[in-house]
C-alpha positions in Angstrom: 7.9 -24.3 5.1 7.7 -21.5 7.7 7.4 -17.9 7.0 11.1 -17.3 7.5 12.0 -20.1 5.1 10.0 -18.3 2.3 11.6 -14.9 3.0 8.5 -13.6 4.7 8.2 -12.0 8.1 5.3 -12.2 10.6 2.4 -10.0 9.8 1.6 -6.9 11.9 -1.9 -5.4 12.0 -3.0 -2.0 13.3 -6.2 0.0 13.1 -9.6 0.2 14.6 -12.9 -1.5 13.8 -13.6 0.5 10.7 -10.1 0.3 9.1 -7.0 -1.9 9.4 -3.6 -2.1 7.9 -1.7 -5.5 7.9 1.9 -5.4 6.9 4.1 -8.3 5.9 7.3 -8.9 3.9 7.1 -11.0 0.7 10.7 -11.5 -0.5 12.0 -7.9 -0.7 8.6 -6.4 -1.1 6.7 -4.9 1.9 3.0 -5.5 1.4 0.5 -3.3 3.2 -3.0 -4.8 3.0 -5.8 -2.3 3.7 -9.3 -3.2 4.8 -12.4 -1.1 5.6 -12.9 2.6 5.3 -9.9 4.9 4.8 -10.8 8.5 5.8 -9.7 11.4 7.9 -10.6 9.6 11.2 -8.8 6.3 10.3 -5.8 7.3 8.2 -3.2 7.4 11.0 -2.4 3.6 11.0 -1.7 3.8 7.3 0.5 6.9 7.7 2.5 5.2 10.4 2.9 2.0 8.4 4.0 3.9 5.3 6.5 6.0 7.4 7.9 2.8 8.8 8.6 1.3 5.4 9.5 4.2 3.1 12.7 5.4 4.7 15.0 2.8 3.3 16.5 3.3 -0.2 15.4 0.9 -3.0 12.5 -0.5 -1.0 9.4 -1.6 -2.8 6.1 -1.0 -0.9 3.0 -2.6 -2.4 -0.3 -1.4 -1.1 -3.1 -4.0 -1.5 -6.4 -2.1 -1.7 -8.6 -5.1 -2.5 -10.1 -5.0 1.0 -10.7 -1.2 1.0 -14.4 -0.2 0.7 -14.0 3.6 0.9 -11.2 6.1 0.5 -11.5 9.9 0.8 -9.1 12.7 -0.1 -7.2 12.2 3.2 -6.4 8.6 2.3 -5.4 9.6 -1.2 -3.1 12.3 0.2 -1.4 9.9 2.6 -0.6 7.6 -0.3 0.6 10.5 -2.5 2.9 11.9 0.2 4.3 8.4 0.9 4.9 8.0 -2.9 7.0 11.1 -2.9 9.0 10.1 0.2 9.6 6.7 -1.2 10.7 8.1 -4.6 13.1 10.5 -2.8 14.6 7.6 -0.9 15.0 5.5 -4.1 12.1 3.3 -3.5 8.6 2.9 -4.8 5.0 2.7 -3.7 2.7 0.6 -6.0 -1.0 -0.2 -5.7 -2.9 -3.4 -6.3 -6.5 -4.5 -6.3 -8.4 -1.2 -6.7 -12.1 -1.9 -6.6 -15.0 0.4 -7.3 -15.7 3.0 -5.9 -12.1 3.4 -4.7 -10.8 3.0 -8.3 -13.2 5.6 -9.5 -11.8 8.2 -7.0 -8.3 7.4 -8.2 -9.4 7.9 -11.9 -11.4 11.1 -11.3 -8.4 12.7 -9.5 -5.8 11.3 -12.0 -3.9 9.7 -9.1 -3.9 6.3 -10.9 -1.4 7.8 -13.4 1.3 8.6 -10.8 1.3 5.1 -9.3 2.2 1.8 -10.8 -1.2 0.0 -10.5 -1.6 -3.8 -10.7 -4.9 -5.7 -11.1 -4.2 -7.8 -8.0 -1.7 -8.8 -5.4 -0.5 -12.0 -7.1 0.1 -10.1 -10.4 2.0 -7.4 -8.6 4.2 -9.8 -6.7 5.0 -11.7 -9.9 6.3 -8.5 -11.5 9.7 -7.1 -10.8 10.2 -3.7 -9.3 10.6 -1.0 -12.0 14.1 0.2 -12.7 
């Protein structure tokens, strides 16, 4: 079965050698898979991907952080701003696969309380979007 048969679209990847964002469509959920180090110097590809996908109403964007090895305050702020934009458009930004030390940064700042956080991508995709 091809990607279009499963309701999926081809993947797109952007970034540099230290950080990459791969986006794909899984059913009606946009999945952004992050890998590497997300910081001030590498945040632009994530910002662009989130801007591309948060403008449509009732859209669910799931950010898979399982490949992220580092995230600073710039990366956190990009995610927080995108969450607000998605909410204003009637959509949502959810997170999956937070690993230490990235999870620790989300806990210290309290940011984990404003996102719907899933243990992993498969669990997140199995759950329905919140009403």
